[in-house]
N, C-alpha and C positions, 0 to 999 in steps of 0.2 A: 692953182694958187689960192683961189677963193675957198676951195674945199680944205686946203691945208690950214688956212686961217681959221675957218670954222672949227676944224678939229683941234687946233691949238687953243682956241677960245673955250671949247667944251672941256678940254683937259684942265685948263686953268680954273674953270668954275668948279670942276670936280675936286681939284686939289683944295680950293678955297673952302668948299663945303666940308670936306673931310677934316681940314684944319680947324674949321669952326667947331666940328663935333669933338675932335680930340682936345681942343683948347679947354673944354669943360672937364676933361678927365682928371687933371692934376688935383683939383679941389676935391672931387668925388673920391678919387683914389686915396688921397690923404685922409679924408674922413673915415673911409672904410678901414684904412690901415690903423688909424688911431683906435677905432672900435675894436679891431682884432687884438691890438695890444692890451686894451683894458680887459677884454674877455680872457686873454691868455694869462694876465697877471692875477685875475680873480681865481681861475682854476689852479694856478700855481700856489696861491695862498691857501686854498682849500686843501691841496695835497700836502703842503708843508704843515698845516695845522693837524691834519690826520696823522702824519708821520710823528710829530712831536707827541701827540696824544698816545699813539701806539707805543712809543718808547717808554713813556710814563707808565702806561698800563702794564707793560711786560716786565719792567725793571722793578717798580715799586709795588710788588704784590703784597696784599694784606698779610699781617703776621699773626701768630697765635696770641690770644689775649692772656692776661695775667690770672691771678687767683680770685678775682672778684666774684661775689655771689649774685645771682639773679633769681627771680621767681621761677623761671623755667628755662629749659634748653630746647632749641629747635634745630633739627637736623634734616635738611632735604636730602633725599637719596640721590645717587647718581655718580658718586666718586669714592674711590678707595680711601679708607681711614676715617671717613666722616662719622659713621655710626660708632666705631670703636672709640673715637675721641669723645663723642657725646656720652656714651655709657661710662667711660672713665670719669668724666666730670660729675655725672650723677652719683656714682658710687663714692666719690670724694666729698659729696655734700655741697657742691657748688650751686645746686638748684634742687627744688623739691619735685620737679616733674620734667618729663622729656616727651616731646612730640617728634616722631619720625614721620616726615611728610613725604608723600609720593610712593608709598609701598605698593608693590604689585598686588592686585586683587586676589591672586591665587595663593599668596603667602598667608599662612595661618599663624596666629600668635605663638602657639607652641613650637612651630618651626623656626620662628624668629628667635625664640628663647634658646633653643638648642644650638642654632647657628652661632649666636653671640654669647653663649654660656650665661644666660640671665636666669636668676632664681625666680621661682613662681611668685614669691612675695614681692620682689621688686617689679615683676611684670604686672601684678595686679594693682599695686599701690601707685606706681609712679610713671609708667610708660604707656603712651598712647600711640597706636599705629594709625596713620592717616592714609586712606586709600583713594581719596578723591582727586588728588593733584596728578596731572599728566605732564606738566612742564613747570618752569620757574614761576610763571605768573600764577599757576595753580597752587604752587607751594605757598606763595604769599597770601592768597585768598584763604587757603586752608588754615594757615597760621593765624590769620586775623580772626576767623570764626572760633578757633580753639581758644585763643586768648580771651575773647569776649565771653565765651561760655564759662571759663574758669576764673575770670576776673584777675588775670595776671597783668602786671604793669611793667615788668622788665623781663627781657629774654637775652640769653646768650645764643647767638646765631653761629652754628658750627657748619662750615662748608669748605670746599676746596678754595685755596687762595685765588685761583683764576676765576672762580665763580662768584666770589663774594660781592664784587661791586654791582653786578647785574641784579642779584637777588635783593640787595639793599635798595636799589632803585625801585624794584617792584614792591618791596615792603613800604617804602615811603608813600606809595600810592594807596596801599591797602590798609595800613594801620593808622589809627588816630595819633594825633601829635603827642599825646601824653605817654606813649609807650617808649620805654628806653631799650635800645638795641645795642648790645655789646658784641662787636664783631670778633670772631675767633676763627682765623684762617688756618686751615690744615695745609701744611707745606706739601707741595707736589713738585714734579719736574715736567711741566707741560711742554709739549712740542710747539714749534713755531706755528704750525698749522692750527693747533688748538687755540693758541693765543690770538691768532689772526681772526678766526671765526668768532671767538668769544668777545673780542674787542668790538667787532662790528655789531654783534647782538647787543652789547652794552650801549653802543651809540644809538641804535634804534630805540632801545628802551628809554634812554635819556631824552631823545627827541620827542618820543610819544608823550613823555611827562611834561616837557616844556611846551609842546603844542598839542594838547589833547584832542583838538578838533581835527 
């Protein structure tokens, strides 16, 4: 009997200690649950913002510009129809000079002229092939140096509609504030994958401009 009473007493003490420990749980669990809810809502908001931004990016692609004239035309390589559009505008007198940025170093000026049916006179007077740029940021830097060298104050930027926003962001960082940029988007039919990749590149460029450190 004595042993049974001691056993019963030990059992009650164990239950009491366990109960004391578990009695602290509801508050801790509630706090952890509230924290998890806040974190979940935060990430849900980030995803929602990303989705809304992507829809805007994909649906409202930049359009071709009008008939305005500028000092120069800048065409970054990398997409169908860009160079053709730039040459058409140059021949129509919409600008007095054209920079084709990001040309492969193995391309010779006469090869370019043959490929795009450009006369020797137009090639000599009005067209510059830029060989230094390897990416969009390089296009912006090459453009900035060319504009400074030639003292141009306004440009028509001709590039694919899906590429326009990112290169404009890069130009915002590379060009002085007094340079006017006319956006002239070349219409394309980009795939969903291309839009997805370009949107995320655009976001990275935007964030790097907002927080340069």
